[in-house]
N, C-alpha and C positions, 0 to 999 in steps of 0.2 A: 302394405304393412301383411293383407291374407294372403298374396305369395309367398311372403315369410312363413307367416303361421302353418302353412300348406305344405312347403318345402321340411319344417321341420315336422310335421305330423307325418309326412309321410319316412321321412326317413328312422322316424321311432318304429315303425311300422317293420319298413324291411329290417331294421338292429336287431328288432327279436325275433325277427322269423327268420333270419341270416345268420344269425348265433348257434340257434339252435343246431340247424343243421353244418354249420362249417367247422366246429367245434367238438365233435364227436369225437368222445374221448377224453375231452376236458369235462364235458358236462352233462352225462351220459343222460341223465334222467327227466333233460328237459331243456327250457330254452336257458341261456345264460342271461343273468339279472346284472351283475357285478362284475368287471374283471377289473383284477390289481394290477399294475405294473409299475417297473422301477427295481429298487435294491430288494430284490425277494430271495431266500432262498431254498424258497420251493416254488416249481409250478407247473401244469397241467397243461399247457397249450406253448404254441412257436411262437414267433413271430408275428406282426401284425402285414397284412398285404391289403394294399392301398384298392383292388376291387375287393376282395373279400370283405373286409374288412371295413366298408365306406366312411360308417358313421364315426370312425375313429378318423377316418382320412378326411371325413368333413372337418373336424376341428383338427386337425392337425396334429392329430397324437399317432406316431408309431414306437415299434417296441421290438424287443429283438424275443421276449418273453414275457409272458404271464400266468395269472391263474385266475380262471375261469369260474364264477362260481352260478350256478341255477339255485331255485327256492328250497331245492331238498338239501343241499351241501349249507347253505346256509343257516338254516334250520338245523341241523343235525350239529352247528356248532352250540344248540342249549338256547332255546326261547328265553330272553329276557322278558318282562313287562314295566309299561314303563308310563303312567299316568299325568298328560301332562295339559297343563293351559297357562297360556299367556295375556296378557291386558288387551292384547289387537286383535287374539280369537272371539269367536262365538262361547257365550256362555259356558256351556258343555264341554268337557275335558273331554280329553280327544286320548286312549288308551294304545300305545303302539307297540309291539311283540316283534323281536327279530333279536338277533346276535351280539354281545359288546361288542364292541369295533376292538376291541382288545384284543377279542378270540381271533376274529378275522384276523388281525396281524401277526398273530400265532402260529396260523394255521399256515398261513404264508412264508414264516418266517421272515419278518419283515426286518431291514437292515439298517435303513435310513432314518435319520431326528426330527422328517416332517415330512408331512402327508399334505395332500393336494385332492380334496373329495369334489369332484366335475359333475355336475347338471346335466342332462338332457338338452337344456339350451346355452349351453355355454356356460354358463354361473358356476364360479368355483372358488374355493375357501380353501387356504392354507391352517393347518393345526399343527402345533408341537406333538411328538408322538409320546413321549413321557407322559403329560398331561391327559392325553387320551386314555392314554393304559389304567390311569392313576384313577380317574372320574367314569361317572356313570354313563358312557356314551353308547346309544344304542344304532345297529343297521337296520332300521324295521324294514319289516319286509310286509306286517300285516296293520293294519289299524281299526280299532275296535270290529277284532274278529275278522276283518274280511283282508282278502291280498290287495296290495296296494297296486291300481291298475297305471299304466302309463295314460295320463292327464289327469288324476289323482292321488299325486305327489309321489305315484310309485316310476320305478318300478322300487327303488329302495328311498328309503329318507333316513339321515342319520341325524337322532334327535338326542337332547340331554336337556335335563332338568335346567329352570330360568337362576340365570347366574352359574351354572355350573363350569365353563371356562372361562380362566381368569381375565380379567380385562371387560367381559361380558356383561351388560348390565341383565337383571332379571327383567326388563321390560323390552327387552331388543329378543329378535328370533332370527336375526339376520344370518346367525350362524347355521342354523339348524337347514341344513342343504338336503333339500327335496327332491326327487327324478333322480338320482344316482345313480350313473350306470358306470363311470371310470373314477380311481382310488390311484393317485400315483404316490408310492412311495422315494423317498426322496433324502 
């Protein structure tokens, strides 16, 4: 168990350090936080490379083109605020800030019908794009006024109000994907 956690932690550090260097021009303002792949009309980086994109390769993700977002690029889409508390959370609500997921999809000119949002540990949830565009779904990069760090639900956290996704009960936070690094438009 410890060796797997150590491997994931090491890969996370390498991912953040490497993406800031390998995608110069794609996200010049800083390290890449989230990469969007799949059916996109607009991209800012080329395809994956098994050596340079080792974390994607570890998760068996390959792509011909993508859009890489750093924190500044996500913030430029317009920061929204959402204060949440789910029954299984501590008493104090959490205030999250980040762009609407719809703004992210508009920026990349998403052309698919579904979305797969993936966390660093491999956890992934699929969503219907039209539902996401209509609701209040935020790709948070801050919580309670601080950047979301890796190990603290970052680098990004897909969040929405309780019961905000059809079929999701008001008590469940299972579809709130934290530690998001990859979004696939399908």
